[in-house]
C-alpha positions in Angstrom: 0.1 0.1 -0.1 1.2 3.4 -0.9 2.8 5.6 2.0 2.5 8.9 0.5 -0.3 11.1 -0.8 0.6 13.6 -3.5 -1.5 16.9 -3.2 -1.6 19.5 -5.7 -3.5 23.0 -5.8 -4.2 24.0 -9.5 -5.4 27.5 -10.3 -8.0 28.3 -12.9 -5.2 28.7 -15.7 -4.2 25.1 -15.1 -1.1 26.2 -13.3 0.1 24.1 -10.3 0.5 26.6 -7.5 1.2 24.2 -4.6 2.6 20.6 -4.4 2.9 18.7 -1.0 3.6 15.0 -0.2 1.5 13.9 3.1 2.4 10.6 4.9 -0.4 8.1 4.8 -1.3 6.5 8.0 -3.5 3.1 7.4 -4.8 4.8 4.1 -5.7 8.2 5.6 -4.0 11.6 5.6 -4.5 15.0 7.1 -2.8 18.2 6.3 -3.1 21.9 5.4 -2.2 23.9 2.3 -0.5 27.1 3.3 -1.5 30.2 1.2 2.0 31.6 0.8 0.9 33.2 -2.4 -1.1 36.5 -2.7 -3.9 34.5 -4.3 -7.1 36.2 -5.7 -10.3 34.9 -5.0 -10.7 32.1 -7.5 -12.0 28.5 -8.4 -9.2 26.0 -7.9 -8.8 22.3 -8.2 -7.4 20.3 -5.5 -5.8 17.0 -7.0 -4.5 14.1 -5.0 -3.1 10.8 -5.9 -0.7 8.0 -4.6 2.4 6.6 -6.3 0.6 3.6 -7.5 -2.2 5.6 -9.0 0.4 7.1 -11.2 0.7 3.9 -13.0 -2.9 4.6 -14.4 -4.6 7.4 -16.3 -4.4 10.8 -14.5 -8.3 10.9 -14.8 -8.7 8.5 -12.0 -6.7 11.0 -9.5 -9.2 12.6 -7.0 -10.1 16.0 -7.9 -12.2 18.5 -5.9 -13.1 22.0 -7.2 -12.7 24.6 -4.3 -13.4 28.3 -4.0 -10.3 30.0 -2.6 -11.1 33.3 -0.9 -8.2 35.8 -1.7 -6.5 38.3 0.4 -8.9 41.2 -1.0 -12.0 39.4 0.3 -10.2 38.3 3.5 -9.7 41.9 4.6 -13.3 42.7 4.0 -14.2 39.6 6.2 -12.1 40.1 9.2 -9.1 38.1 7.8 -10.6 34.8 7.6 -9.6 32.3 4.8 -12.4 30.0 3.8 -12.2 26.9 1.6 -15.5 25.6 0.3 
């Protein structure tokens, strides 16, 4: 069984903004994605996969559309970063 989960954050242009490796523990993982970029509010894609999943078509990778609330909106909302 895979021991590492690869997690990517992809912007609305298809550019990879963040890449992390998270240790799997009994098939589960937990982590955070730091917003070290001055991102504007936009819809982004969270993509995750294991090394064994790379042997197959990337269409089988986990994908989730998330709304990132950028710094301009955070300042209006008391500095909260909200991911949906």
